VEXDODO-642862 format. One record per residue: x negated, y, z negated of N, C-alpha, C in turn; residue number from 0. Coordinates in nm, 4 decimals, m for minus. Example, Ala and Ser with C-alpha at 12.3 -4.5 7.8 and 13.67 -1.06 7.14 Angstrom:
# residues 2
+----------+----------+----------+----------+----------+----------+----------+----------+----------+-----+
|     n_c1 |     n_c2 |     n_c3 |    ca_c1 |    ca_c2 |    ca_c3 |     c_c1 |     c_c2 |     c_c3 |   i |
+----------+----------+----------+----------+----------+----------+----------+----------+----------+-----+
|  m1.3190 |  m0.5690 |  m0.7800 |  m1.2300 |  m0.4500 |  m0.7800 |  m1.3200 |  m0.3300 |  m0.7800 |   0 |
|  m1.2850 |  m0.2250 |  m0.7080 |  m1.3670 |  m0.1060 |  m0.7140 |  m1.2900 |   0.0030 |  m0.7870 |   1 |
+----------+----------+----------+----------+----------+----------+----------+----------+----------+-----+
***
This chain:
# residues 29
+----------+----------+----------+----------+----------+----------+----------+----------+----------+-----+
|     n_c1 |     n_c2 |     n_c3 |    ca_c1 |    ca_c2 |    ca_c3 |     c_c1 |     c_c2 |     c_c3 |   i |
+----------+----------+----------+----------+----------+----------+----------+----------+----------+-----+
| m18.9494 |  21.6617 |  m7.8412 | m18.9246 |  21.7771 |  m7.7531 | m18.8391 |  21.7346 |  m7.6345 |   0 |
| m18.7399 |  21.8147 |  m7.6031 | m18.6530 |  21.7844 |  m7.4897 | m18.6679 |  21.8930 |  m7.3842 |   1 |
| m18.6927 |  21.8508 |  m7.2610 | m18.7078 |  21.9455 |  m7.1509 | m18.5999 |  21.9153 |  m7.0470 |   2 |
| m18.5223 |  22.0136 |  m7.0108 | m18.4132 |  21.9900 |  m6.9170 | m18.4385 |  22.0606 |  m6.7847 |   3 |
| m18.3606 |  22.0247 |  m6.6843 | m18.3768 |  22.0833 |  m6.5520 | m18.3340 |  22.2298 |  m6.5521 |   4 |
| m18.2847 |  22.2773 |  m6.6663 | m18.2485 |  22.4179 |  m6.6764 | m18.3721 |  22.5070 |  m6.6689 |   5 |
| m18.4893 |  22.4471 |  m6.6938 | m18.6143 |  22.5222 |  m6.6851 | m18.6800 |  22.4955 |  m6.5499 |   6 |
| m18.6744 |  22.5919 |  m6.4572 | m18.7246 |  22.5732 |  m6.3211 | m18.8765 |  22.5679 |  m6.3144 |   7 |
| m18.9430 |  22.5996 |  m6.4247 | m19.0883 |  22.6109 |  m6.4231 | m19.1611 |  22.4869 |  m6.4718 |   8 |
| m19.0870 |  22.3852 |  m6.5179 | m19.1579 |  22.2683 |  m6.5678 | m19.1872 |  22.1707 |  m6.4545 |   9 |
| m19.3028 |  22.1051 |  m6.4608 | m19.3489 |  22.0171 |  m6.3531 | m19.2638 |  21.8913 |  m6.3396 |  10 |
| m19.2340 |  21.8538 |  m6.2156 | m19.1500 |  21.7372 |  m6.1905 | m19.2140 |  21.6089 |  m6.2405 |  11 |
| m19.3482 |  21.6072 |  m6.2443 | m19.4172 |  21.4824 |  m6.2760 | m19.4058 |  21.4436 |  m6.4240 |  12 |
| m19.3416 |  21.5271 |  m6.5059 | m19.3220 |  21.4897 |  m6.6462 | m19.1901 |  21.4156 |  m6.6668 |  13 |
| m19.1092 |  21.4075 |  m6.5609 | m18.9826 |  21.3367 |  m6.5725 | m19.0084 |  21.1888 |  m6.5974 |  14 |
| m18.9182 |  21.1283 |  m6.6739 | m18.9230 |  20.9831 |  m6.6900 | m18.8870 |  20.9182 |  m6.5573 |  15 |
| m18.9495 |  20.8053 |  m6.5262 | m18.9235 |  20.7382 |  m6.3995 | m18.7756 |  20.7022 |  m6.3860 |  16 |
| m18.7111 |  20.6715 |  m6.4986 | m18.5699 |  20.6338 |  m6.4955 | m18.4828 |  20.7509 |  m6.4502 |  17 |
| m18.5329 |  20.8719 |  m6.4738 | m18.4552 |  20.9902 |  m6.4411 | m18.4952 |  21.0507 |  m6.3067 |  18 |
| m18.6063 |  21.0029 |  m6.2512 | m18.6569 |  21.0611 |  m6.1273 | m18.5530 |  21.0468 |  m6.0157 |  19 |
| m18.5244 |  21.1561 |  m5.9474 | m18.4300 |  21.1523 |  m5.8367 | m18.2862 |  21.1644 |  m5.8845 |  20 |
| m18.2670 |  21.1743 |  m6.0146 | m18.1325 |  21.1885 |  m6.0693 | m18.0804 |  21.3300 |  m6.0497 |  21 |
| m17.9528 |  21.3497 |  m6.0716 | m17.8885 |  21.4790 |  m6.0514 | m17.9283 |  21.5802 |  m6.1586 |  22 |
| m17.9694 |  21.5303 |  m6.2742 | m18.0007 |  21.6185 |  m6.3861 | m18.1118 |  21.5583 |  m6.4711 |  23 |
| m18.2343 |  21.5599 |  m6.4187 | m18.3468 |  21.4940 |  m6.4851 | m18.3814 |  21.5564 |  m6.6200 |  24 |
| m18.3915 |  21.4721 |  m6.7228 | m18.4271 |  21.5190 |  m6.8563 | m18.5289 |  21.4237 |  m6.9167 |  25 |
| m18.6346 |  21.4786 |  m6.9725 | m18.7354 |  21.3948 |  m7.0373 | m18.7386 |  21.4248 |  m7.1862 |  26 |
| m18.7445 |  21.3186 |  m7.2668 | m18.7508 |  21.3369 |  m7.4120 | m18.8832 |  21.2847 |  m7.4630 |  27 |
| m18.9602 |  21.3730 |  m7.5256 | m19.0909 |  21.3329 |  m7.5760 | m19.0930 |  21.3441 |  m7.7279 |  28 |
+----------+----------+----------+----------+----------+----------+----------+----------+----------+-----+
***
């Protein structure tokens, strides 16, 4: 599952640490 910053409703704490603070945080699960 891929969650992108295009979804304003997803919790920030699911971001990968590598992406935290990035311009376009994306987490792949």
